[in-house]
N, C-alpha and C positions, 0 to 999 in steps of 0.2 A: 524564559529560562535559556541560558546560553548553551552552546554545544558542549562546552567543557563541563558545566553543571550536570547536563543530561547524561553524559558519559559516566561521570563519577557516581551519579545517583543509581545508574543501572548496573554498574560493576558489582559483582558479588551477590546479586539477587538469585540468579541461577536456580538452585534447588528449592528455593522458597516461592518460585514463580508458579502459580496455579495453572498457567497456560504453557508451561515448559514444553519444548519440542512441537509446537503448533505454529504453522505458517498459513496465513490467509492471503491469497492473491486477489487483487482487484483488477477488473478489466472494464474499460469504458472510455470512449473518446472524450476530447475536450468539450465541456459544457454538458456532459451527461449527468453530473451531480454526484460524482464519487465521494467528494469530501462530505457532503451533506448526508449521504447514505452511510458512510463510515461512522460519522459522529453519532447517528441515531440507531445504528444496528450493531455496533461493537463497543459502544461507550461503557465504561465501568468494568470491562473484562481484563484490563491490564495488558492488552496487546500493544506493542510498540510499533508506531507507524514509521515506515521507511519511505520517504518521499522527497526527492531532490527539489521539488517545487517549493516546499516549505522553506528550504534554505535559500532558494533563489529569491523568493519574495522578501525574506529577511535582509539579504545582502543588498537588494535593489533599494529598499527603503533606507537602509543604513547609508547608502551612497547618494541618497537624495534623488533617486530616479523613479519615474513613474512605473507602476507594475502593470499598467495597461499597455500591452505589447502588440496591439493590432495595427498600429500606425507609427512605427519607430522611424526616426531619422537615421541616416547612414551612420552618424556618430554614435547615436544611442544603440544601434544594432551591434556596432563593434564593441562597445562597452558591455553590452549584454552577453556577448559570446564569452568574454573574459570572466564575467560574473557567473555565468552558467557552469563553466569549467570548475570554478572554485566551489560552487554549490554542490556539484557532483562529488568533488573530493571530500567535502565535509560530510556528505551523506554516506560515502563509502566508509568513513571513520566510524560513524554511528552504526552502520550495518555490521561492521566487524566486531565492535564492542558488544552489540546485542547478541551476536552469535557466539561470542566467547562463553557467555553464560547460558547459551541455548534458550534464550528468552522467547516467549511467544511473540510473533511479529505479524504485521500487516504490510505486504509489499504493494504499495500504491503505484500502479502503472497503467498504461492505456490498453495493453494487450494487442496492439496493432501488429507486433512481430511475434507470430506464433512460435517460431523456432527458438527465439531468444527466451521466451517465457518457459517453454518446455525444458530448455537446458537449465534454467534457474530452478525449476521445480525438481529436476533430477539432482542438482547440487544439494538442495535442502534434504532430499531423501537420503543422500550419502552421509549426511550429518546425523540422521536419525529422526528427522522431522516428519510429522504427518501433515498433509496439505489439503486445502480446500480453496474454492474460488467463489467470489461474489461478482457476478456479471451484471453491471449496471446498464440496462438496455433503455434506449430512448429513440425517438424519431430524429431525423436530421434537422427538421424544423425547430423542434424543442431545443436541440443542442445549440443551434445558432442563436436562439433567443437567450438561452442561459449564458452563453459565452459573452454576449454583449453586456449582460447585467452583472456577471460575477466580478470579483476583485481583480483577478488576473486573466485578462482576455487575450486571445491570439487571433491572427488574421482569419477571416471566414473560410478561405480556401484550405487552411490547415484543419479546420473543424470538419469540413467535408471529407478531406482525405483520411483523417483519423477515423471518422465515423464509418466510412466505407470499409476500411481495413479491419476494424474491430467486428463489424457485422459478419464479414466473411469468416472470421475465426470462431464464431459462437459455437457452431456444431463441433468443431475440433476440440475446443476447451471442454465441452460437455463429455466428449468421449475420453479425454485425457484424465479428468478428475473423477468421472463417474457420477451417476445421478445423485447419489447420497451426499457427495461433497461438492456439488455444483449448484449454486443458488442464483437464480435470475430475479432481479428486482426492476420493475418498469417505472421509469421516471418521465414518461411521455406526458403524463398529466401531473399537475402540481401536487406535491405531498407535504404534509405537515409532520412535525416531530411526533404527533400522537397517531399518525396513520397506522392502522392495524398491521400493514405489511412489515413495518419496522419491528413491532413486538414479536411477530412470528419469526422474522429472520434473526432477531437478537437471541431468541431462545435456541435456535438451531446452532448459531455460532457459539453460544455459551456451552452447549452440550459438547460441541467439537473441542473447544478450548480446554474444557475441564476433563476431557476423556482421559482415562489412565494410559500411561505410556506402555506400548506393547512392542514397538520396534526393538529388535535385539541390540542394534547400535545404540539406541537411546538408553536402554536398560544398563548396558555396560558403562556408558559415560556416567550415569548417575551413581553406579556402584563405585567407580574409580574416584569420582568427585567426593563421595562420602569418606573414602579412605584417606584422601589427601587432606580433607578438613580435620579429620581426627588426628592426623599426624602433626598438624600445626600447633 
């Protein structure tokens, strides 16, 4: 599905979205398995994933470039910088359109920058969102192995740097989101789609996503939106 189709499809959902005003943040370094965890612990809940990597992969494939980025030539690295900027711009468009209708979202990031994520969470709160986090924890060894095997790999030194940064922030994130809305899933050992940890986490995220709106900002937005729709 193209970006334009996705934007058009999501416009107007708003009030009909069962996960309205819910935002789930992801944290985990390269090779931690965030995409796999997201697929099997949030699937079917209607949450829209915001991830610039998806657009980056799409654009690199469209340009006929490899998505394996652990050994880029100087020319490819330069092309990748341009494509990455375009991918970010496209992701920002999706982000803005999802938030227009206050749709439930998953913010897929590494979590290596605590201050940046904290500010993002604060922004969502000012819009009326409730927030939670899924922290994908793994060993550096497992992350390096997964990085080599996954579709979009990065240089090993970036895996190490990202892993170390995310690990340092784990305790901070737990304090920020609180025990009830902070969920750790360990991917150090291989998991399958039927692993019990996924079923357990899916139930928790479903309960969060379908929780009634209680934030005053969110309640007022819903009331105003209903009035606007009746007037049309």
